[in-house]
C-alpha positions in Angstrom: 48.1 235.9 39.2 50.8 237.6 37.3 53.4 234.7 37.7 50.9 231.9 37.1 48.8 233.4 34.4 49.6 236.7 32.9 53.3 236.2 32.3 52.7 232.7 30.8 49.7 233.2 28.6 49.5 234.7 25.2 46.0 236.1 24.8 44.6 236.2 21.3 42.1 239.0 22.0 40.2 240.6 24.8 37.4 238.1 24.8 40.0 235.2 25.1 41.7 237.0 28.0 38.4 237.4 29.8 37.5 233.7 29.4 40.9 232.5 30.5 41.2 234.9 33.5 37.6 234.0 34.6 38.5 230.3 34.5 41.7 230.9 36.5 40.0 233.0 39.1 37.2 230.4 39.5 39.8 227.7 40.0 41.9 229.8 42.4 38.8 230.8 44.5 37.3 227.4 44.7 39.7 224.6 43.9 43.1 225.5 45.3 44.2 225.0 48.9 45.3 228.2 50.6 47.8 228.4 53.5 45.7 231.1 55.2 42.8 228.6 55.4 44.8 225.8 56.9 45.5 224.4 53.5 41.8 223.9 52.6 40.2 225.1 49.5 38.0 228.2 49.9 35.0 226.1 49.1 35.9 223.5 51.8 36.6 226.2 54.3 33.3 227.9 53.7 31.6 224.5 54.1 33.4 223.9 57.4 32.5 227.4 58.6 28.9 227.0 57.6 28.7 223.6 59.3 30.3 225.0 62.5 27.8 227.9 62.6 24.9 225.6 61.9 26.0 223.1 64.7 27.9 225.1 67.3 28.0 222.1 69.7 30.0 220.1 67.2 33.7 220.9 67.6 35.2 218.0 65.7 34.8 219.7 62.3 36.1 223.1 63.3 39.7 224.0 62.4 41.7 226.1 64.8 41.2 229.2 62.6 37.4 228.7 62.6 37.4 228.1 66.3 39.2 231.4 66.9 36.7 233.2 64.6 33.7 231.7 66.4 35.2 232.5 69.8 35.7 236.1 68.7 32.1 236.3 67.5 30.7 235.0 70.8 32.8 237.3 72.9 31.8 240.4 70.9 
């Protein structure tokens, strides 16, 4: 956040800072791919995980990370 937003943005006031930071956080948490999620956006990853839980017999939509999480849940 610091490199991408705080160091590059000149905020006019506190209200402006809140709006800009909220927009950046929304984009970061929904629209950007993350390496920890196999380069999926958090929204796509959540959709994949929800689909995998709803249809446990369907393995074609499950990424390796989701498969590991599901296997851990079943063995616990």
